[in-house]
N, C-alpha and C positions, 0 to 999 in steps of 0.2 A: 687716545683710542676712541670716536664718537662711534657708539653701535645705533645703529638705526635699518628701518628697513632696507636704509637705501645700501645696506652690507647685504644683502640679498640678491641685488643686482646690480649692479656699480659700473652697467654697459656694457659694450659691443666682449672688453675685453675678457669679463665675468662670461659674458654668454658664453665665447670663443674657450675657456676654458673646463667650463660645467658640461657642455657639448655631445662632448668624445662620454662620456659616463653616462649624459640618456640614454644616446643608441646605443651604447652597452645595456641598460634597467629596458629599454624596448623589446631590443634587441632578445633580450634572457624571459622577457617576458612572453613573446610569442608563439617561444618554444614549451610553455607552461600547458598542462591540459583544462580544459577548459570546460563542462556540463556543456552536454547538447540539447539539444531540444527532447530527445529518448530516453535520455538523464535526467535523474534527480537528482538534490543535495540534500536530499534528508533522510533519513536513517530508513530502510529497507521495510524491516520486520517491523518498525512504528507507524509505518503506513499500512498494513497489514492488520496490526491490531485494532486501528482506530476504524480501517474498513475492515473490518470483523461482527467490533461493536454496533457499526452503521446494517451491516447487515443481522444480525442480532434483533435488535431493533423493531427493524416490519415485520420480525413476532409478535413482538409486541404488541408493534398497531397494525395488528391484523391486515397487511400490505402485501399479495401476494402477489400483485405486480412489481411493488417496487425488490419485491424479495429476488423476484428473475431477473435484474437488471445485475444483479450480483454474480447471475451462475451465466461461464463460460459457454457458447454456443455448442460447443463438442463437448460438457464438461460427463463426467459420470457420477454418477450415485451409486452409492451399496447404500439398495433394504433389505429388506428379512426374503427376496425371493433373487430375480435376475438385476445385474446390478440395473440404472436409469441410465440413456444415452439419451444425452439432447436436451436442451431446454423442454419440448413439448413435453416427453415423459416423464422429466421432473415435475411440472407442472399441476398434470393430470393425477401424479402419484403425492403430491405433496399439494392438494388446492383443501384438499379435508380437516387438514391444520390449520388453516386459515378461516374457515369455518364456526362460528358460534360469535360473544364475546372476548373470554379467554381460552389464550392461549396454553398449549397444553402441553407447554411447555418451554423452557428459558435457557440459551448458552451465554457461556463468556468464555474470550479468552485467558486464558494462567501461565501459556507461553508460548511462543511467537516466536519460531528459526527464518532465514534468509539466509538464499546463499548468498555468498562473493558477490557474484555478480551482480543481485539486487533484482531477476528478473522469477524470482522460483521461489516462495515459501510453505512453511508451514503453520497451521496455526491447530494448537489443539485445546481442550476446558473439558469443564464438568459439564449434566446436561442436569439440569433441575427442572421438579416437579413443577406443579402451581402451589403447593406446599412449601418450597421449597429442599426438596429433598433430591442427597444425589441420585441420580437414577442412569446416569451412561455418561460417556466420555466423547467427543466430538472429534476427529480428525479432519480436515480440510486441508487440500494443496491448491495456492494460490499462485495465478500467474499472472505478471505484467504483461500488458495485449500495447502493441503499437499506440494506442488512442493515451497508453500514459493511465490506463484504468489497473485495481487488480481484480482481478476477476476467479472465483472460483471453476477447478477443473477435475477435481474428485472428492470423494467426499463419503467419508463412511462413520459414521457412531458405531462405536459398543457397547 
């Protein structure tokens, strides 16, 4: 018996014998779920962790404009008084935090959990003073928007 590449394709009889198997394979593959443009093949919790870290970096970089790109237009941020609703209210209240060369605080997620559906997630972690002392804890709810970007819809520190 001689083995060569010719064994894989040995003329019309081989094609006729293997064609039904290829058709079965193609038929089964056509019914398997495939990611759509709105779905992601990555872990939503890791996406949010990465997004939260980039969001926190805007404070370190002193970049209010970049900070606001992470905020949903319908976001609610809880502060010391009434909740802040929408980007304009959040911008007005947070602008003083971006003044000066040194950030008044920093944060980093230590826990991120996403819903099984992959469209909503919670990030939480410590808030640090400029000296590194833990002065609070943040809790943010993120939603994946139709454009595929994660944006904060609720934020509350404690």
